[in-house]
DRENLUMVO-404615 format. One line per 5 residues: their letters; for each residue x, y, z of C-alpha. Coordinates in steps of 0.5 Angstrom, whole numbers. Example, Ala and Ser with C-alpha at 12.3 -4.5 7.8 and 13.67 -1.06 7.14 Angstrom:
! residues 2
as	25 -9 16 | 27 -2 14;
This chain:
! residues 143
mlsrt	77 206 225 | 78 215 226 | 72 219 230 | 70 224 224 | 64 227 222;
ssvny	63 229 214 | 59 234 212 | 56 235 206 | 52 240 203 | 49 238 197;
ieins	51 232 192 | 48 230 186 | 50 223 182 | 48 221 175 | 49 213 174;
lsass	51 208 179 | 51 202 176 | 55 195 175 | 56 193 183 | 57 200 185;
fcqig	54 204 190 | 53 210 195 | 54 210 202 | 53 216 207 | 55 214 214;
dstei	61 210 217 | 63 202 215 | 67 197 218 | 69 195 211 | 66 195 204;
hllnk	67 189 199 | 66 190 192 | 67 185 185 | 64 186 178 | 67 181 172;
aladr	64 182 166 | 65 178 159 | 63 183 153 | 62 179 146 | 61 183 140;
rqypf	59 180 134 | 59 184 127 | 52 178 126 | 49 177 132 | 49 168 132;
fygre	52 165 138 | 53 159 139 | 51 157 147 | 57 156 150 | 59 163 151;
gnfdd	60 166 157 | 65 161 162 | 69 165 165 | 73 159 168 | 76 159 159;
yaifn	79 166 160 | 85 166 165 | 83 174 167 | 78 171 171 | 82 165 174;
epiph	89 170 176 | 90 171 183 | 90 179 184 | 97 181 187 | 96 185 193;
gdyep	102 189 196 | 105 187 203 | 102 190 208 | 107 194 213 | 104 197 219;
ipvqt	107 204 220 | 105 207 227 | 101 213 227 | 98 218 232 | 93 222 229;
wneip	90 229 233 | 83 232 230 | 83 239 233 | 76 240 230 | 75 233 228;
lirvn	70 235 222 | 71 234 215 | 66 239 210 | 65 239 203 | 60 245 199;
ridik	58 240 194 | 59 234 190 | 58 233 183 | 59 225 179 | 57 224 173;
gcsfs	57 216 174 | 60 211 179 | 60 204 175 | 65 198 175 | 66 196 182;
svihi	67 203 185 | 64 207 192 | 62 213 193 | 63 214 200 | 62 220 204;
gstcn	64 218 212 | 69 213 215 | 71 206 213 | 77 201 216 | 78 196 210;
vyaea	75 197 202 | 76 191 198 | 75 192 190 | 75 188 184 | 73 188 177;
rikhi	75 184 172 | 73 185 164 | 74 181 158 | 72 185 152 | 72 181 146;
relin	70 183 139 | 69 179 132 | 68 182 126 | 68 182 119 | 74 185 116;
depsk	73 187 108 | 78 189 106 | 83 183 100 | 86 178 104 | 92 175 101;
eaetg	89 170 98 | 85 174 95 | 91 178 92 | 94 172 89 | 87 170 87;
tsssa	84 164 91 | 77 165 92 | 77 169 100 | 73 177 99 | 72 177 105;
slqas	75 173 112 | 73 173 120 | 78 177 125 | 77 176 132 | 81 181 136;
sse	81 180 144 | 84 186 149 | 85 184 157;
């Protein structure tokens, strides 16, 4: 690990949440993980079986990692000091880290599945053709 000193005169962070943190100092490894399932419905009626991560492929697929190829590097810091006057951060969320210092390895993962099930008040094709359906339930999902 590089041997440098980090100097920050002032830091202001408004919000840290959802598997995020602020670390001041050196570390060898940082591991972050966040899994979230957001199910929004126009009418809050739930069956009780929602929320199983195994039901959605996004939570089970392996995350691709790039090929690691070591590159020989030689660094010499005449003045091994990183100096910053001020840091202002509005927020940090979803498997993130604010880190002041040195680290060797950072592993971060955030997987979020949004499900929206909202009533569509526009006339459906059945309503236009004379069948008795005035509203239809539409589900949309984004990964």
